[in-house]
C-alpha positions as semicolon CSV with decimal commas, in nm:
position;residue;x (nm);y (nm);z (nm)
1;M;-0,296;-0,009;0,942
2;A;-0,474;0,169;0,734
3;R;-0,799;0,432;0,632
4;S;-0,823;0,291;0,260
5;H;-0,610;-0,047;0,329
6;G;-0,746;-0,205;0,628
7;L;-0,734;-0,105;0,953
8;R;-0,804;0,313;0,944
9;Q;-0,732;0,557;1,122
10;K;-0,802;0,921;1,113
11;N;-0,458;1,040;1,286
12;E;-0,145;0,922;1,271
13;R;-0,074;0,631;1,527
14;R;0,301;0,493;1,539
15;L;0,355;0,135;1,503
16;V;0,598;0,147;1,793
17;K;0,333;0,121;2,110
18;P;0,320;0,404;2,372
19;Q;0,127;0,410;2,630
20;I;-0,292;0,496;2,480
21;R;-0,563;0,688;2,631
22;N;-0,883;0,603;2,649
23;D;-0,988;0,762;2,343
24;G;-0,749;0,588;2,129
25;W;-0,464;0,850;2,145
26;P;-0,084;0,807;2,305
27;A;-0,122;0,982;2,608
28;D;0,256;1,160;2,536
29;P;0,222;1,509;2,379
30;V;0,392;1,487;2,105
31;H;0,157;1,261;1,932
32;A;-0,150;1,395;2,108
33;P;-0,427;1,450;1,804
34;P;-0,496;1,817;1,697
35;P;-0,756;2,052;1,867
36;G;-1,064;1,935;1,770
37;A;-0,988;1,605;1,534
38;H;-1,149;1,252;1,666
39;A;-0,885;0,901;1,610
40;E;-1,060;0,626;1,464
41;V;-0,948;0,274;1,432
42;E;-1,118;0,093;1,215
43;L;-1,099;-0,273;0,945
44;K;-1,318;-0,226;0,675
45;L;-1,445;-0,570;0,536
46;L;-1,584;-0,588;0,186
47;V;-1,835;-0,912;0,157
48;E;-2,156;-0,988;-0,092
49;A;-2,459;-0,840;0,014
50;G;-2,624;-1,190;0,038
51;A;-2,362;-1,296;0,308
52;L;-2,412;-1,030;0,537
53;E;-2,676;-1,205;0,728
54;Q;-2,468;-1,508;0,766
55;L;-2,215;-1,285;0,914
56;R;-2,421;-1,126;1,183
57;Q;-2,455;-1,481;1,353
58;A;-2,109;-1,566;1,330
59;P;-1,935;-1,731;1,627
60;V;-1,747;-1,510;1,721
61;I;-2,017;-1,194;1,674
62;A;-2,199;-1,425;1,841
63;R;-2,013;-1,496;2,208
64;N;-1,881;-1,160;2,269
65;A;-2,182;-0,977;2,177
66;R;-2,308;-0,716;2,393
67;N;-2,621;-0,663;2,295
68;Q;-2,838;-0,737;2,004
69;G;-2,761;-0,465;1,800
70;V;-2,908;-0,118;1,691
71;V;-3,019;-0,017;1,335
72;R;-3,066;0,328;1,176
73;R;-3,054;0,462;0,861
74;M;-2,768;0,645;0,749
75;D;-2,824;0,919;0,461
76;A;-2,549;1,122;0,367
77;I;-2,440;1,410;0,099
78;Y;-2,053;1,482;-0,010
79;Y;-1,984;1,858;-0,147
80;D;-1,736;2,003;-0,321
81;T;-1,644;2,264;-0,528
82;P;-1,743;2,195;-0,907
83;D;-1,347;2,200;-0,964
84;R;-1,326;1,954;-0,681
85;A;-1,132;2,131;-0,518
86;L;-1,143;1,981;-0,161
87;H;-1,039;1,660;-0,323
88;S;-0,759;1,793;-0,462
89;R;-0,644;1,903;-0,104
90;G;-0,691;1,545;0,039
91;L;-1,032;1,675;0,197
92;S;-1,379;1,541;0,211
93;L;-1,706;1,708;0,335
94;R;-2,036;1,520;0,416
95;V;-2,330;1,576;0,581
96;R;-2,469;1,269;0,720
97;R;-2,836;1,254;0,849
98;S;-2,929;0,975;1,109
99;G;-3,290;1,048;1,244
100;R;-3,339;1,366;1,292
101;R;-3,012;1,504;1,356
102;Y;-2,746;1,593;1,125
103;T;-2,380;1,592;1,130
104;Q;-2,132;1,726;0,973
105;T;-1,794;1,570;0,902
106;L;-1,455;1,716;0,739
107;K;-1,191;1,468;0,693
108;R;-0,823;1,528;0,583
109;T;-0,526;1,284;0,513
110;A;-0,273;1,391;0,795
111;P;0,061;1,553;0,727
112;G;0,318;1,297;0,660
113;G;0,077;1,010;0,726
114;G;-0,015;0,889;0,353
115;N;-0,345;0,728;0,317
116;I;-0,318;0,545;0,644
117;A;-0,382;0,832;0,866
118;R;-0,699;1,081;0,877
119;Q;-0,832;1,421;1,062
120;E;-1,189;1,452;1,092
121;W;-1,372;1,679;1,271
122;E;-1,747;1,658;1,338
123;T;-2,001;1,934;1,425
124;P;-2,422;1,922;1,451
125;V;-2,571;2,113;1,182
126;D;-2,916;2,211;1,129
127;N;-3,042;2,002;0,800
128;A;-2,838;1,873;0,476
129;T;-2,654;2,161;0,401
130;P;-2,314;2,226;0,541
131;D;-2,210;2,509;0,781
132;L;-1,852;2,564;0,802
133;A;-1,851;2,848;1,033
134;R;-1,908;2,519;1,325
135;L;-1,605;2,372;1,235
136;P;-1,314;2,516;1,463
137;P;-1,095;2,811;1,259
138;A;-0,773;2,750;1,404
139;D;-0,742;2,384;1,306
140;I;-0,958;2,449;0,939
141;A;-0,863;2,798;0,840
142;E;-0,513;2,653;0,667
143;L;-0,691;2,393;0,488
144;L;-0,970;2,564;0,329
145;N;-0,727;2,898;0,243
146;G;-0,818;3,010;-0,085
147;C;-1,090;2,754;-0,179
148;A;-1,402;2,900;-0,259
149;V;-1,654;2,709;0,014
150;D;-1,920;2,928;-0,067
151;A;-1,956;2,740;-0,437
152;L;-1,957;2,384;-0,228
153;V;-2,240;2,164;-0,442
154;P;-2,393;1,792;-0,383
155;I;-2,141;1,598;-0,566
156;F;-2,257;1,238;-0,433
157;T;-2,503;1,067;-0,188
158;T;-2,459;0,747;0,032
159;K;-2,716;0,562;0,163
160;V;-2,681;0,284;0,420
161;R;-2,874;0,078;0,658
162;R;-2,624;-0,009;0,929
163;R;-2,681;-0,242;1,255
164;T;-2,401;-0,154;1,507
165;Q;-2,315;-0,418;1,826
166;C;-2,101;-0,414;2,060
167;L;-1,821;-0,660;2,114
168;D;-1,640;-0,733;2,488
169;M;-1,373;-0,941;2,426
170;A;-1,177;-0,959;2,732
171;D;-0,979;-0,614;2,771
172;T;-1,049;-0,495;2,454
173;V;-1,417;-0,297;2,279
174;V;-1,480;-0,342;1,933
175;E;-1,772;-0,179;1,768
176;V;-1,886;-0,405;1,426
177;A;-2,091;-0,200;1,195
178;F;-2,305;-0,428;0,931
179;D;-2,348;-0,170;0,604
180;E;-2,553;-0,224;0,333
181;G;-2,684;0,029;0,075
182;T;-2,568;0,216;-0,238
183;I;-2,354;0,501;-0,345
184;E;-2,580;0,697;-0,605
185;V;-2,443;1,007;-0,830
186;G;-2,728;1,105;-1,064
187;G;-2,856;0,798;-1,200
188;R;-2,549;0,539;-1,146
189;R;-2,488;0,383;-0,863
190;E;-2,300;0,169;-0,677
191;P;-2,375;-0,122;-0,422
192;L;-2,239;-0,091;-0,127
193;S;-2,190;-0,429;0,144
194;E;-1,903;-0,406;0,392
195;I;-1,853;-0,476;0,813
196;E;-1,663;-0,182;0,946
197;L;-1,478;-0,313;1,302
198;E;-1,368;-0,007;1,498
199;L;-1,166;0,014;1,800
200;K;-1,332;0,146;2,085
201;G;-1,019;0,066;2,380
202;G;-0,773;-0,219;2,384
203;D;-0,558;-0,414;2,142
204;A;-0,619;-0,335;1,807
205;S;-0,484;-0,662;1,667
206;V;-0,864;-0,815;1,817
207;L;-0,971;-0,667;1,514
208;Y;-0,744;-0,850;1,268
209;G;-0,841;-1,200;1,508
210;I;-1,183;-1,103;1,435
211;G;-1,150;-1,070;1,061
212;S;-0,970;-1,410;1,016
213;E;-1,268;-1,551;1,207
214;L;-1,520;-1,420;0,919
215;L;-1,354;-1,509;0,669
216;D;-1,360;-1,864;0,785
217;I;-1,736;-1,840;0,729
218;T;-1,760;-1,669;0,356
219;P;-1,543;-1,494;0,100
220;L;-1,492;-1,121;0,228
221;R;-1,165;-0,896;0,132
222;V;-0,972;-0,609;0,319
223;G;-1,143;-0,285;0,188
224;V;-0,871;-0,064;0,068
225;A;-1,110;0,242;-0,035
226;S;-1,333;0,442;0,210
227;K;-1,736;0,579;0,094
228;S;-1,595;0,868;-0,060
229;D;-1,288;0,756;-0,246
230;R;-1,572;0,505;-0,394
231;G;-1,789;0,805;-0,457
232;Y;-1,566;1,024;-0,649
233;A;-1,443;0,771;-0,850
234;L;-1,794;0,677;-0,977
235;A;-1,895;1,064;-1,011
236;F;-1,572;1,129;-1,214
237;D;-1,427;0,783;-1,304
238;L;-1,142;0,886;-1,155
239;V;-0,800;0,674;-1,258
240;P;-0,643;0,602;-0,895
241;E;-0,355;0,749;-0,857
242;A;-0,018;0,508;-0,715
243;S;0,154;0,552;-0,392
244;K;0,516;0,514;-0,307
245;A;0,675;0,387;-0,028
246;P;0,614;0,603;0,299
247;S;1,010;0,679;0,447
248;P;1,023;0,461;0,759
249;E;1,087;0,649;1,090
250;V;1,322;0,438;1,224
251;T;1,537;0,667;1,438
252;A;1,843;0,609;1,720
253;E;1,578;0,617;1,971
254;H;1,412;0,288;1,864
255;T;1,483;-0,103;1,944
256;V;1,529;-0,388;1,750
257;D;1,173;-0,458;1,830
258;D;1,060;-0,111;1,777
259;A;1,272;-0,108;1,417
260;I;1,064;-0,453;1,281
261;A;0,737;-0,293;1,382
262;I;0,819;0,020;1,187
263;I;0,954;-0,143;0,910
264;L;0,727;-0,446;0,817
265;G;0,418;-0,157;0,876
266;G;0,529;0,029;0,637
267;A;0,551;-0,243;0,406
268;Q;0,248;-0,379;0,426
269;Q;0,117;-0,020;0,423
270;H;0,252;0,059;0,109
271;L;0,123;-0,262;-0,053
272;L;-0,230;-0,209;0,062
273;A;-0,247;0,155;-0,071
274;N;-0,190;0,052;-0,434
275;Q;-0,414;-0,278;-0,420
276;A;-0,728;-0,062;-0,561
277;V;-0,478;0,126;-0,848
278;A;-0,359;-0,230;-0,990
279;E;-0,715;-0,348;-0,952
280;D;-0,836;-0,071;-1,138
281;G;-0,572;-0,153;-1,415
282;R;-0,585;0,180;-1,586
283;N;-0,256;0,283;-1,433
284;P;0,012;0,073;-1,455
285;D;0,204;0,208;-1,162
286;G;-0,034;0,054;-0,924
287;V;0,118;-0,317;-1,037
288;H;0,443;-0,122;-0,981
289;Q;0,427;-0,034;-0,681
290;M;0,299;-0,339;-0,546
291;R;0,561;-0,530;-0,655
292;V;0,801;-0,263;-0,485
293;A;0,621;-0,294;-0,175
294;L;0,648;-0,679;-0,161
295;R;0,975;-0,707;-0,230
296;R;1,052;-0,481;0,061
297;L;0,857;-0,629;0,254
298;R;1,069;-0,969;0,170
299;A;1,383;-0,796;0,226
300;A;1,275;-0,673;0,539
301;L;1,125;-1,047;0,597
302;A;1,519;-1,232;0,461
303;L;1,633;-0,952;0,694
304;F;1,531;-1,013;1,036
305;R;1,555;-1,395;0,933
306;R;1,914;-1,396;0,917
307;E;1,959;-1,182;1,206
308;M;1,706;-1,391;1,500
309;D;1,680;-1,672;1,292
310;L;1,242;-1,654;1,270
311;P;1,085;-1,985;1,148
312;S;0,748;-1,800;1,166
313;V;0,866;-1,549;0,890
314;E;0,892;-1,860;0,656
315;A;0,488;-1,888;0,589
316;F;0,481;-1,478;0,508
317;N;0,728;-1,508;0,270
318;T;0,589;-1,839;0,090
319;E;0,293;-1,572;0,048
320;A;0,432;-1,320;-0,079
321;K;0,659;-1,516;-0,292
322;W;0,255;-1,637;-0,451
323;L;0,144;-1,278;-0,470
324;G;0,480;-1,158;-0,640
325;E;0,464;-1,428;-0,888
326;K;0,090;-1,265;-0,982
327;L;0,232;-0,944;-0,994
328;G;0,532;-0,982;-1,136
329;A;0,311;-1,148;-1,500
330;A;0,105;-0,830;-1,529
331;R;0,410;-0,615;-1,482
332;N;0,596;-0,775;-1,767
333;W;0,292;-0,732;-2,021
334;D;0,286;-0,349;-1,883
335;V;0,629;-0,288;-1,952
336;L;0,613;-0,455;-2,293
337;I;0,335;-0,280;-2,419
338;T;0,479;0,089;-2,243
339;T;0,770;0,143;-2,187
340;G;0,894;-0,149;-2,444
341;L;0,722;-0,042;-2,750
342;S;0,735;0,322;-2,697
343;A;1,115;0,455;-2,796
344;P;1,088;0,204;-3,066
345;A;0,819;0,335;-3,227
346;Q;0,918;0,640;-3,253
347;A;1,228;0,607;-3,324
348;C;1,085;0,373;-3,631
349;A;0,823;0,552;-3,702
350;G;0,725;0,514;-4,083
351;D;0,972;0,231;-4,109
352;V;0,850;-0,052;-3,887
353;N;0,458;-0,089;-3,773
354;F;0,438;-0,160;-3,402
355;D;0,030;-0,193;-3,398
356;P;0,002;-0,499;-3,465
357;L;0,244;-0,606;-3,167
358;R;0,058;-0,383;-2,946
359;A;-0,269;-0,506;-3,049
360;A;-0,151;-0,878;-3,010
361;A;0,030;-0,869;-2,688
362;E;-0,297;-0,632;-2,524
363;P;-0,520;-0,959;-2,436
364;H;-0,235;-1,123;-2,331
365;R;-0,212;-0,811;-2,052
366;G;-0,585;-0,793;-1,975
367;A;-0,552;-1,180;-1,888
368;S;-0,255;-1,136;-1,686
369;Y;-0,447;-0,875;-1,489
370;A;-0,774;-1,085;-1,493
371;A;-0,599;-1,369;-1,279
372;L;-0,434;-1,053;-1,049
373;R;-0,760;-0,930;-0,947
374;E;-0,853;-1,322;-0,866
375;A;-0,604;-1,338;-0,652
376;L;-0,667;-1,004;-0,488
377;A;-1,029;-1,146;-0,424
378;D;-0,926;-1,497;-0,316
379;A;-0,936;-1,603;0,065
380;R;-0,559;-1,685;0,057
381;Y;-0,437;-1,306;-0,012
382;N;-0,681;-1,158;0,202
383;R;-0,604;-1,412;0,475
384;F;-0,245;-1,287;0,432
385;Q;-0,287;-0,928;0,494
386;L;-0,517;-1,030;0,820
387;S;-0,253;-1,295;0,942
388;L;0,010;-1,027;0,886
389;A;-0,113;-0,718;1,032
390;H;-0,193;-0,942;1,328
391;W;0,149;-1,073;1,317
392;I;0,284;-0,691;1,327
393;E;0,041;-0,565;1,561
394;R;0,092;-0,795;1,844
395;R;0,457;-0,839;1,728
396;G;0,466;-1,194;1,720
397;W;0,825;-1,245;1,648
398;R;0,886;-1,183;2,004
399;N;0,736;-1,548;2,100
400;D;0,938;-1,684;1,784
401;V;1,283;-1,544;1,823
402;S;1,511;-1,836;2,012
403;S;1,643;-1,728;2,371
404;E;1,962;-1,671;2,227
405;A;1,873;-1,411;2,024
406;L;1,597;-1,271;2,245
407;G;1,880;-1,004;2,318
408;I;1,875;-0,829;2,001
409;L;1,499;-0,734;2,037
410;S;1,630;-0,467;2,299
411;E;1,951;-0,348;2,128
412;P;1,950;-0,006;2,018
413;A;1,840;0,044;1,631
414;P;2,188;0,234;1,525
415;A;2,388;-0,081;1,689
416;R;2,212;-0,346;1,479
417;A;2,161;-0,159;1,126
418;G;2,535;-0,108;1,084
419;R;2,647;-0,422;1,073
420;V;2,315;-0,536;0,863
421;L;2,416;-0,261;0,604
422;T;2,757;-0,365;0,623
423;K;2,720;-0,708;0,571
424;L;2,443;-0,641;0,286
425;Q;2,708;-0,413;0,101
426;G;2,996;-0,701;0,096
427;K;2,753;-0,967;-0,066
428;A;2,677;-0,715;-0,338
429;L;3,069;-0,598;-0,377
430;K;3,092;-0,983;-0,404
431;R;2,856;-1,046;-0,680
432;G;2,938;-0,737;-0,866
433;E;3,319;-0,867;-0,875
434;H;3,448;-0,903;-1,238
435;F;3,142;-0,669;-1,310
436;R;3,241;-0,659;-1,707
437;R;3,221;-1,000;-1,750
438;L;2,927;-1,113;-1,530
439;A;2,686;-1,335;-1,726
440;P;2,318;-1,231;-1,741
441;P;2,185;-1,474;-1,450
442;S;2,503;-1,354;-1,239
443;R;2,417;-0,982;-1,331
444;H;2,099;-1,068;-1,197
445;K;2,173;-1,200;-0,895
446;L;2,371;-0,882;-0,817
447;R;2,065;-0,656;-0,899
448;I;1,851;-0,862;-0,614
449;A;2,186;-0,752;-0,396
450;L;2,179;-0,419;-0,466
451;K;1,773;-0,402;-0,414
452;N;1,838;-0,569;-0,063
453;L;2,114;-0,320;-0,004
454;R;1,888;-0,038;-0,132
455;Y;1,556;-0,155;0,090
456;A;1,756;-0,146;0,407
457;A;1,975;0,162;0,321
458;E;1,642;0,336;0,334
459;F;1,508;0,164;0,628
460;F;1,777;0,267;0,817
461;Q;1,865;0,599;0,691
462;A;1,721;0,830;0,919
463;I;1,880;0,701;1,190
464;Y;2,189;0,868;1,076
465;A;2,246;1,251;1,138
466;E;2,490;1,295;0,787
467;Q;2,143;1,290;0,547
468;A;2,346;1,441;0,276
469;A;2,609;1,132;0,274
470;S;2,305;0,935;0,280
471;K;2,168;1,103;-0,009
472;R;2,431;1,094;-0,230
473;Y;2,471;0,714;-0,138
474;L;2,099;0,630;-0,213
475;A;2,122;0,768;-0,544
476;Q;2,404;0,623;-0,677
477;L;2,274;0,311;-0,554
478;S;1,925;0,384;-0,753
479;K;2,074;0,489;-1,033
480;L;2,275;0,172;-1,069
481;Q;1,964;-0,062;-0,951
482;D;1,767;0,144;-1,221
483;A;2,014;0,052;-1,512
484;L;2,047;-0,264;-1,419
485;G;1,633;-0,316;-1,431
486;Q;1,619;-0,173;-1,792
487;D;1,906;-0,450;-1,857
488;H;1,669;-0,724;-1,708
489;D;1,339;-0,581;-1,849
490;A;1,468;-0,696;-2,190
491;T;1,541;-1,052;-2,057
492;S;1,206;-1,076;-1,901
493;T;1,000;-0,965;-2,239
494;R;1,198;-1,202;-2,464
495;P;0,962;-1,500;-2,364
496;L;0,628;-1,270;-2,435
497;L;0,730;-1,210;-2,761
498;E;0,829;-1,636;-2,843
499;A;0,418;-1,680;-2,706
500;I;0,309;-1,406;-2,926
501;G;0,502;-1,494;-3,246
502;G;0,411;-1,838;-3,163
503;A;0,040;-1,812;-3,171
504;S;0,094;-1,603;-3,521
505;G;0,236;-1,642;-3,867
506;A;0,107;-1,272;-3,983
507;P;0,468;-1,068;-4,163
508;E;0,418;-0,741;-3,981
509;L;0,408;-0,877;-3,671
510;H;0,729;-1,080;-3,704
511;R;0,858;-0,761;-3,867
512;A;0,780;-0,573;-3,517
513;I;0,887;-0,818;-3,315
514;G;1,249;-0,881;-3,530
515;A;1,239;-0,451;-3,484
516;L;1,227;-0,451;-3,080
517;I;1,467;-0,774;-3,050
518;G;1,744;-0,589;-3,236
519;W;1,614;-0,262;-3,071
520;Q;1,722;-0,388;-2,745
521;A;2,004;-0,542;-2,820
522;R;2,131;-0,214;-2,963
523;D;2,047;-0,008;-2,619
524;R;2,190;-0,281;-2,402
525;A;2,498;-0,251;-2,591
526;V;2,457;0,136;-2,552
527;A;2,418;0,082;-2,166
528;A;2,696;-0,166;-2,115
529;E;2,980;0,106;-2,049
530;A;2,687;0,299;-1,889
531;L;2,678;0,027;-1,664
532;R;2,997;0,026;-1,606
533;K;3,029;0,387;-1,512
534;R;2,725;0,346;-1,276
535;W;2,937;0,078;-1,096
536;R;3,224;0,225;-1,062
537;Q;3,083;0,551;-0,916
538;L;2,858;0,330;-0,640
539;K;3,207;0,137;-0,509
540;D;3,357;0,503;-0,473
541;T;3,111;0,657;-0,279
542;P;3,111;0,629;0,071
543;A;2,906;0,411;0,302
544;Y;2,715;0,732;0,488
545;W;2,669;0,430;0,822
546;R;3,043;0,441;0,878
547;D;3,242;0,709;1,057
């Protein structure tokens, strides 16, 4: 799946399974790697330092190991300009020493690949100083254009003791590396203890199977940050940035089987891409984007369950719902403290002091994030990620689908997409009947129906030639959904205010709570007419998937 979220690859490898060459790249020239670039598919697992030796003796390692392994000391220096010009372009540059050999490596997030795709160029150098002249100029000239490469300085170092072994598993070869060491910046250091499973040839789903067997032995976590990511965070105390959902690449040439793999794979990629941001907690968009990814995943699972009666989908949906509850608690407190208080605090400046309310809410927010971090470290969450990735990679739904529905998988995606979108649109329109008189529970059901329609419309957007029409429809859908979301936020904050108010009788605090409730009531009344207008506009916008 991903470089910094579990399964890593250094160049784009589509979930639609083309013929694969021995080096891991598709055989067709359209998806061949850039000249000089190297492809790598890798699963990173984080473990406690004391558990590495135990995992080296794991049955799945012992019974498939080709040899006892090789131990190397690998020290690397990462370089950049003082103003982080390389990092700002999605690049990382290191020189690694292994024995007497020095190798420089330039890595870059591949265009259109989000965080899951990487391009990598490696060349030997004479010492620990990089020599960019040895890299292929045709590949890197544009990447480094305008970058003051003569100003490169060391940023951080990694010191790693690595034991590698090759595992022979049927038609698949996996290299497993046990890494233990440190990331160091000046006098600061961060321990490093992880396992990297690199696919050398064969079936990538085997990586997830190995990961699940190791998880049976001791707690471990799917790694979502590279050594480079962690080094920059340590060196500059960077607040991680959230990632929006990637655009699904379902086209008219794909089958339904292909579409399932692409859509589910993209949703999981989106979820994992924001895990580290949510764990860090300083950027509330991390939790928000994880929730969006989870909703997209659940919408896709529900869609395929309805279309093909897939029993195995329910197990994934149960785990996604559990995770959604953990994320939802943190998100509700984020909304109250940030967007919920910002507008009334500005409007009522000098009249109402909202600081006591903000201060009273912060411990609750902290507790919700602590619970979320605990959940993300739990074996349940990590098994969910490994099992889901394994199921997607193996296209496990093929074994689950009934014989009556088996033919659906080979249908062209456009044939099924049109029917699906029409059905979801009909459900949303029915939910929105008598919009003006909808009670809050019914309005919430409409909001869910609109979300499912929007996600499906985004999933299949690239199938249709009329991109301008699809953008107009999605824009109207998004505006209405956002307006309903703001209305829902006011409802979801009421229990939080009751919890805060019930724990304290401070007059200033209760005055702030009353002012916020009044502000929300006024806001909803003002927004009511705008909501009705948005609803009419959506109803009047032609569905782009219909001729």
